[in-house]
VOGU-3710 file (C-alpha; in Angstrom, 3 decimals, decimal comma):
1> mkrpaqrhal> 94,856/68,578/55,277  97,499/70,046/57,581  97,369/69,150/61,236  96,792/71,959/63,829  100,422/71,872/64,933  101,525/72,223/61,364  99,160/75,137/60,727  100,421/76,892/63,919  104,059/76,432/62,867  103,236/77,761/59,401
11> sillclcipg> 101,539/80,870/60,843  104,579/81,593/62,978  106,846/81,183/59,955  104,683/83,508/57,855  104,746/86,154/60,624  108,522/85,945/60,841  108,911/86,176/57,051  106,301/88,765/56,184  107,184/92,302/57,414  104,337/93,863/59,391
21> awaceriels> 102,509/90,570/59,981  102,636/91,374/63,690  102,238/95,120/63,542  103,238/97,277/66,469  100,135/98,110/68,472  99,910/100,870/71,061  96,981/100,807/73,504  95,569/103,820/75,344  94,819/103,625/79,045  91,199/103,504/80,154
31> aparlqtlad> 92,225/104,449/83,672  93,533/106,813/84,889  91,897/109,197/82,412  94,101/111,400/80,340  95,407/114,429/82,336  93,660/113,179/85,499  95,289/114,012/88,833  95,394/111,227/91,460  96,145/111,480/95,161  97,770/108,054/95,052
41> rqptlvwlge> 101,534/107,432/95,004  101,066/103,849/93,788  98,459/104,059/91,021  96,986/101,189/89,020  96,937/101,349/85,204  94,060/99,766/83,280  93,605/99,354/79,507  91,324/97,492/77,036  92,412/94,118/75,681  92,134/90,383/76,092
51> pdqrfrvqva> 93,011/89,283/79,626  95,164/86,407/78,348  97,271/88,620/76,040  100,786/89,803/76,806  101,441/93,553/76,956  104,504/95,691/77,474  104,097/98,535/79,951  106,552/101,465/80,043  106,122/104,119/82,721  108,215/107,171/83,567
61> allpearlvs> 107,507/109,481/86,528  109,030/112,996/86,403  109,173/115,988/88,713  107,780/119,298/87,434  111,322/120,309/86,420  111,487/117,136/84,239  113,896/115,194/86,521  113,209/111,463/86,171  112,408/109,853/89,548  110,970/106,429/88,523
71> lhdveivgtr> 111,232/104,231/85,404  109,570/100,901/84,663  109,593/98,615/81,597  107,737/95,327/82,206  105,861/92,677/80,289  102,693/91,291/81,806  99,698/89,085/80,946  96,508/90,941/81,598  95,009/94,394/81,261  95,995/96,070/84,544
81> wrlpeplpva> 99,215/96,765/86,361  100,060/98,591/89,591  103,332/100,345/90,222  105,418/97,944/92,318  106,254/100,618/94,909  104,982/104,092/95,833  106,510/107,045/94,015  109,309/108,640/96,091  107,836/112,134/95,650  104,533/113,797/96,428
91> raslkvvvsr> 104,016/115,353/93,004  104,911/113,943/89,539  103,769/113,675/85,968  103,563/110,180/84,528  104,218/109,155/80,954  102,833/105,790/79,852  103,136/103,541/76,836  101,231/100,249/76,696  102,048/98,210/73,568  102,145/94,859/71,822
101> hcpsldtqdl> 104,783/93,664/69,365  106,780/96,914/69,687  110,303/95,776/70,648  111,870/98,887/69,069  110,234/101,303/71,539  112,849/102,527/74,005  113,113/104,956/76,869  113,547/107,951/74,546  110,270/107,081/72,833  108,609/106,979/76,252
111> laqgpwffvd> 110,038/110,291/77,393  109,035/111,939/74,114  105,357/111,397/75,056  103,344/114,046/76,843  102,154/113,258/80,402  99,188/110,889/80,518  98,269/111,668/84,124  99,558/113,270/87,290  100,041/112,282/90,936  99,742/114,949/93,590
121> vrpacamdag> 99,316/114,016/97,236  100,026/117,514/98,596  96,333/118,235/99,377  96,657/115,609/102,101  99,070/118,018/103,764  96,707/121,002/103,549  95,978/123,356/106,423  92,451/123,753/107,912  91,930/127,486/107,542  89,031/127,467/110,037
131> slqvteqglr> 91,148/126,035/112,858  93,417/129,035/113,468  93,139/130,711/116,853  94,904/133,915/117,791  95,424/134,478/121,529  97,728/136,450/123,812  100,029/133,404/123,806  100,320/133,371/120,005  98,915/131,296/117,138  97,348/127,858/117,365
141> wapvanaqry> 95,909/125,652/114,633  94,667/122,089/114,192  97,523/119,642/113,566  97,893/118,237/110,061  98,114/114,444/109,757  101,652/113,278/108,852  103,102/116,782/109,144  106,592/116,949/110,592  106,916/120,720/110,692  105,193/124,015/109,859
151> svrafdpsgf> 106,406/127,213/108,245  104,854/130,339/109,774  105,345/133,763/108,270  103,884/137,181/109,073  103,765/139,963/106,485  103,404/143,742/106,686  100,013/144,453/104,971  100,972/148,033/104,025  101,854/146,792/100,548  98,111/146,253/99,850
161> atgealvpva> 97,647/150,034/99,625  100,569/150,660/97,259  100,380/147,452/95,200  103,863/146,445/96,302  104,889/142,928/97,333  104,178/141,982/100,937  107,288/142,072/103,109  107,727/139,391/105,795  108,275/140,816/109,248  108,662/137,489/111,027
171> esevrephwp> 109,072/133,872/110,046  109,944/130,570/111,640  109,652/126,840/111,353  108,064/124,898/114,213  107,279/121,234/114,896  104,154/121,766/116,936  100,905/123,409/115,810  101,460/126,717/117,641  103,726/129,695/117,430  104,338/132,666/119,794
181> ptdaaregmp> 104,597/135,635/117,474  107,196/138,361/117,977  106,246/141,927/118,858  106,994/142,974/115,287  104,484/140,400/114,000  101,799/141,613/116,410  101,786/145,135/115,046  99,824/146,452/112,103  97,276/143,657/111,676  99,721/141,354/109,842
191> vwtiqascdg> 98,894/138,807/107,156  99,824/135,330/108,293  100,680/132,293/106,222  101,070/128,767/107,579  102,310/125,846/105,564  102,669/122,205/106,593  105,443/119,817/105,492  104,673/116,070/105,136  107,395/113,608/104,238  109,671/116,387/103,116
201> qwgrpvawpl> 107,097/117,976/100,763  105,470/121,312/101,548  101,699/121,454/101,196  99,821/124,476/99,833  100,143/127,512/102,145  97,031/129,145/103,560  96,910/132,840/104,347  94,789/134,764/106,820  94,569/138,521/107,338  94,099/138,652/111,084
211> vhr> 93,648/141,143/113,885  95,508/140,272/117,066  93,131/140,058/120,011
//
C-alpha cells in the first residue's frame, strides 16, 4: 500500500501528465448581483467556493466611453475580495473574472466580457429640489455635501410653445449655494437648472420652472 505522501505525489504527477486533469473553472459572483449599481467606489466581491481554496480575481473598471481607469489581477485564498483602493471616478462599469486553474486568461479575455456591475456615486451629489428659494436677492438652495461648485443656468421657456430647444439666457458657476440672477434671467418666467459638482464629477441636474417673486 502506498503511503499518503506517495499518493499525493502521484496525484500531482497525473495532473501534470493528463491534459484537463485540472480543468479551468470560472466562478460567477454572488455579490454584487449581475448588472447591479452600487454607490460605493471600493466594492467587495463575493463568490461561492471553499474558503481555503485559491482563486484568481481579475477586475477592470471602465468609464462609459470604455476608457480603462483601473485594472487588477490578484490571487487570493478565500471567497471575497475588496478593491484595494477606491475607484478614481464617480461612475464606471466593472468587468470581473473569478477563476481557478486558468493561467491562460489574460487582460484581453477580461475586457471581452460584458460588465458584471456598475458603480455610480453621482446620486450623492444630487440637488434637493424642494430647497430652492427665489427672492429679490436671487436664488438660494440647500448646500450639497462635498460639492465644490454649482452650475446655474436660466432658459427662455418660449421654446415650450413651439417645440424648439430651450435657449439659455444666463449661466454661471458659483461656489456658494446662491446666485443673483441677471435682469435677462428674471424676465419671462425662466426655467432654471442647478447642478452640483463633487470631486470633479457633475451630479444630475435638477430643473424648476419658476416665477420670480
